[in-house]
N, C-alpha and C positions, 0 to 999 in steps of 0.2 A: 313112827311113820305119820300116825294122825297128827302128833304135834307139830312135824315138819310141814305137813299140808296146811295147818292152821297158820303157821308163821308166814308161809308163802302167799296164802290167800290174804292175810293182813297187809303184807307188803304190797301186793297188788292193789288193794283197796286205797291204801295211802297214796300211791303212785297216781291212781285214778282221780282221787280227790285233789291232788296237787295240781293235776292237769286242768281240772275243771275250775280251779280257783286261781289260775295263773293271771297275773295282772296283764291287760292288753297292752301291746307295744305302742309307744308314741309314734306319731306320724308328723311329717311336714308337708304342707299343702301350699300350692301357689293359686291364687285366684286371678285369672286373667280376664279383664273384662272393662266395662264402661262405669257410668256413675251409679248403676245399681249395685255393682260389686264394691266400688269406692265406698259408698255410704252416703251419697248426697241426701241431705234433708233428714237423716237420722238424727233425732233430738240429742242422743248421747253417743258420741263415736267410740267412747270407751265401753259401751255396754250394749248398744242396740243395733249396730251394723250386722250384715251377714257375717263378716269376719269375726266380730266379737261373739256372736250368737254360736257360730260354729266352734269357736275356741273353747267355749264353756262345756261342750258335750263331747269333745274329742278326749282321748285317754291323757292322763297327766303327763306333761313334758312335751306335748304336741305343740307345733308352731304353725300358724296360718299367716301366709305372707300375702298382703293385699297388693296387687298390681293393677288395680282398677284405675282407669283414667276417665274423668268426666268428659263427655261428649265424643268419645273415641269410637271410630268405625272400623269395620274390618276391611272394606274396600279401599284400596289405595288411591283410587280416583274420587273418593268422597271428600267431605270437608275437614276431617280429622283423622287421618289413618293411624291406627295404633302402632303400625311398624315404624312411624316417624317418632314415636314417643320413647323416652329413656326406658320406660317400663317394659318395652318389648325385649331388648337385649337383656335387661336385668332378669326378667322372668326366665328367659331361656337359660341363662346361667345359673339360676338358683339351685339347681341340684336336688329339687324336692322330691319326695315319694309320689306325690299326686298333683297333676295339673288339672285344674277346672277351667274350662274356657267358655266364656259367654259374651259373644259380640253379635250385634245384629239389630238392636233396638234403634240406634242412630242411623244405621244403613237404610232403615225404613222410612227415613224422612223423605219428603216429597222431591227435594232437589238431589237426593243421593240414590234412590232405589233403582236398582237394575238387577233383577233376579238372575239372569244368566251370568253376569259379571260376579255377583255376590257368590254364587254356587261354586263357580271356578275358582276364585280366590279363597274361598273358605277352605276347600279341600287342601290347597297348598300351604295356607297358614297353619291348619291343624297339624299337618305332616311334619311341619318344622319342629312342633313340640314333641311329636312322636319320635323323631329322629334324635332329639336332644334328651330324652327320657332315659334315665339309667334303669328304671323299674319298668317301663313300658305302660305305666298307669296314667292314661290320659282319658278325661272324661269331658264331653261337650254338654253344655246345658242350653236347652231351648229357652229363650227369654221369656219372661212373663207376658201375658196378654196385655194390652193397654186399654184404658177406659177414658170416658170423658172426664174432664176436670169436674170435680163435685161442686165448684163454685160458678165457674163460667160455662160449663157444659159444652166445652170444646175439646178436641183432641190437642194437647199440648205440643210445642216444639216442632210443629209440621210433621209429626210422626202419623203415618197412614195406617189405620188399623187393618186394612185390607193387605198391606205389604207385610205386617206383623204376622198375619195369619198364613203367609207363605213359608214363614221360617221353620215351622215344624217339619215339613215335608223335606225341604232342602237339607236341614241339619240331620234328620233321621236318615236319609238316604247316604249322606256322606259318612256318617258314623258306622253305618253298617257295611259300607264299602271298605273302610279302614279297619273295621273290627274293634272299635272302641265303645266305651259306655256312653249312655245318654241319661242325662237328668231332665226330666219333662217338667219345666216350671210353667210352661204355657197351660197344660191341662190343670196343674196344681192351683193357678190363680184364676181360673176361667170363670168362676162364680163368686170372686171375693173382691168387688171394687172397694170394700172397707179396708183392704190391706194397703191401699195407696193414698198418699198425701194429694197427689195432683193427677192421678190416673196413670202415672209412669213410675215414680219412684216410691218404693215400699216404705211404709211406716214401720214402727217397731213391732207390731204384730205381724206384718208381712215378713219382715226380715227373719223373724223367729221360725216362721212357717217354711221359708225357703231354706234356712240353715238346716232344719230338721229333715227336709226332703233330701238335701245333699248328703246328709249324714246317713240317711236310710238307704239311699241308693248306692253310695260309694263305699261306706265304712261297715255298715250293719251286715253286709253279705261277704265281707273279707274274713 
């Protein structure tokens, strides 16, 4: 009887150890966004973009698809609507496990910004990804804060910091209404002007920090 119990206990311990050492499953990720996701100004696109940094820390076999488009806006009446880019339909049809959406920095340009229109269209835009997701795993990222250019001491590309500061509330309220996750890159970058080349586009250090925050928010809790 004692021998039987010992064998059973050993088997249970082996199963527990096997469960604890099980390799994490690979995942597929679609990054939907603008030049920050695309990797503009990253010195080495093979290793220093957000896409590349995230790829390095995900389980082996994972794939990160970069659907970032430089200059893209969320609003349809702004100067470069994401919905008019091939990346929009390509990302919707990608069939990935996780969608990560970050649009708003270019909407905050002086000639584009309309907070009421942005809020209304943001909900519709994100809902399209929720409806097309097989897993229901859709996250929205609050874009990073913007800083003055370290050389010219102006805010580049006509982006208004006061408009960028309105994005967290709009995005958070929409995400809570839709029941999806939030990646807060605004708070993450708030005290780190050294993470940006021009006050807008992250450098290698900034991209690593953003990728780490995405991983911590999306994957470390799953």
